[in-house]
N, C-alpha and C positions, 0 to 999 in steps of 0.2 A: 582075290586082292589084285589090284594093279598097281605093280612096283616099277617104278622110273630109275634106270640106271644111267648114271652120267657115262657118256662113250664118245669115242673117238671116230665111231663108224655107224652104220646102219643095221648090224645084226648081231645075234649072240655071241658070235666069233670076234668082234670087234675089240679092241682094247679099252677098259675101262679109263674114262679121263677123270683125275683125282679133283677137278674144280666142279662145283655145282653150278653157280650161276654163270660162269663163262665157259662150261664146257661146249663141245661142238653140238651136241644134241643129246636127246635121250632116247634110249630103247626102252619101250613101256611093255612090260612083260605081264599077262593075265594067269596067275597061277590057278585059275579055276577052268581056263580052256588049254593052257599052254600055248597059247598065239603070242606074238610079238608085233609091234608096230614101231616105227621110227618117227620120233618129232624133233623136227631141226629147232634148236635155241636161237630164236631170233634176238635174245637179250646178249650174245655173246659181245658184240661191239658197243653196246649201249654206254654212253659216258657215265651216266648215272641211274640207278635204279634197278641194275641187271637183275639182282635177287629178287625182289619183287615181281618182275616181269616173267621171269623164269617160273616163279611158284603160279602165276597166274595161268599161264599158259599149260602147266601140269593140272591145274584144278580144272581147267576146261576139258582137259582129257580124261578127268575122272580118276586121277593117279590116287591113291591111299598110303602111298610109302614111297620114299627116294632113298637112293643107296649113292653115297658120295664120301670121298675121303674128307673134303673140306668144305665146311659149309660157313658162311661170313655171318655175322651177328645180326644184318637186317634179314636176311633169307631165313636163318634158323629162328628169329621172333614171328616171323608171317607164318612158317610152316607150324611150329608150336600152337599158334593161336589157331589154325585150321585144323589141328588134330591129325596133322600127317607125321607119321612114324618115319624118323631120320635113321636110317642104317650106315655104320661105316663101310666102306669098301675095302678095308686093308685087306691084303692079300688077295684080293681078286686081280688075275691078271685079264681076264675078259669078262664081257657080261654074262656069258653061260656060267662062269664061276660064282659070280655074284647070286645069280638065280639059284644054282644049287647049294650055295651056303645058305640062303635063305629058306629055302624048303627043309634042310638039314637043321635049321634052327641054330645054325652057327655064326650068324652075324649079330655083332653089337650094336647097341643103339647110341646116338648122340646125345649127350646129357648137358652139352653147352656148345657155342659156336667155337670152331677151330680158327678163325680169323675174325679180325676186327672190322668194323664199317671202314670203307674207304673215303 
């Protein structure tokens, strides 16, 4: 599975970014190969549609799940419609923490958006 963790940096030791659509970027971790890549979030400064743009970039990268503390209503709706699992990053200080929690089965999923549309 390819998991995108919202990140403030480019690697597994980077702090987790609590925001989804406006995070700095995504560390995409492949649980089958244990390899990761970094994807810059070009939607960070978008005036409108940041959630949809972020989701599109992740879909293009083959992501099957995301990990973020906060997911807005627009992004949540698109992610849910695409069948992308949304995990909560609560408690994860760095990307590696989120990956290890996922592998241990300790990440809860979002069952609703955490913020409203802007």
